C-alpha positions as CSV (number, residue, x, y, z in Angstrom):
1,L,-77.3,4.1,-9.7
2,V,-79.5,4.5,-6.7
3,E,-82.5,2.7,-5.2
4,E,-85.8,3.6,-6.9
5,R,-87.3,4.7,-3.7
6,I,-84.8,7.6,-3.3
7,P,-86.4,10.9,-4.5
8,V,-84.4,12.6,-7.2
9,G,-85.4,16.0,-5.7
10,D,-83.7,15.1,-2.4
11,M,-80.5,14.2,-4.3
12,L,-80.6,17.4,-6.3
13,R,-81.1,19.6,-3.2
14,S,-78.2,17.8,-1.5
15,V,-75.8,18.5,-4.4
16,Q,-77.1,22.1,-4.7
17,S,-76.2,22.7,-1.1
18,L,-72.6,22.0,-2.1
19,S,-72.5,24.9,-4.5
20,G,-69.5,27.0,-4.0
21,P,-67.2,29.3,-6.0
22,L,-66.8,26.7,-8.8
23,L,-70.0,24.6,-8.9
24,T,-72.5,27.2,-10.1
25,E,-75.4,25.0,-11.5
26,V,-76.7,21.5,-11.0
27,R,-79.4,19.9,-13.1
28,V,-80.9,16.5,-13.6
29,F,-81.0,15.6,-17.3
30,D,-82.1,11.9,-17.2
31,V,-83.7,9.4,-15.0
32,Y,-84.0,5.8,-16.3
33,A,-85.2,2.5,-14.9
34,G,-85.3,-0.7,-16.9
35,S,-82.8,-3.0,-18.6
36,P,-79.9,-2.9,-18.2
37,V,-80.3,-1.1,-14.9
38,P,-80.7,-3.7,-12.1
39,A,-84.3,-4.2,-10.7
40,G,-85.2,-1.9,-7.9
41,Q,-82.7,0.8,-9.0
42,K,-82.7,3.8,-11.3
43,S,-80.0,5.6,-13.2
44,V,-79.9,9.4,-12.5
45,A,-77.7,11.6,-14.7
46,F,-76.7,15.1,-13.4
47,G,-75.2,17.9,-15.4
48,F,-72.9,20.5,-13.8
49,T,-71.7,23.9,-14.7
50,F,-68.4,25.0,-13.2
51,Q,-67.0,28.5,-13.5
52,G,-63.9,30.0,-12.1
53,E,-62.0,33.3,-12.2
54,K,-59.3,31.5,-14.2
55,T,-59.3,28.6,-16.6
56,L,-60.2,25.4,-14.7
57,T,-58.0,22.4,-15.1
58,D,-59.2,18.8,-15.3
59,E,-57.8,18.1,-11.9
60,V,-59.8,20.9,-10.3
61,V,-63.0,19.9,-12.0
62,D,-62.4,16.2,-11.2
63,A,-61.9,17.1,-7.5
64,E,-65.3,19.0,-7.5
65,V,-67.1,16.0,-9.2
66,G,-65.5,13.7,-6.6
67,R,-66.8,16.0,-3.8
68,V,-70.3,15.7,-5.3
69,L,-70.0,11.9,-5.7
70,S,-68.8,11.5,-2.1
71,R,-71.9,13.4,-0.9
72,L,-74.3,11.3,-3.0
73,E,-72.5,8.0,-1.9
74,D,-72.7,9.0,1.8
75,E,-76.3,10.2,1.8
76,F,-78.0,8.0,-0.7
77,G,-75.8,5.0,-1.4
78,V,-75.3,6.1,-5.0
79,R,-72.7,4.2,-7.1
80,V,-71.4,5.2,-10.5
81,R,-72.8,3.1,-13.3
82,S,-70.2,1.3,-15.4
């Protein structure tokens, strides 16, 4: 969840700047505002593609997702919708 005033393109560019050897693609696949999302906020869903030279473990991918989430939290005040 993020404030409605935050441009999704800014969020996308920020995450794309994190691309590294594992995070190879970032895309927005849904933006939603309305019930049950709180007023003044929107839900933004991202899709990620990870690739490695060897089979990636859950721990490695979770760490990469955590890195992306930390960036979004710091820059845009994002919080994971539960």
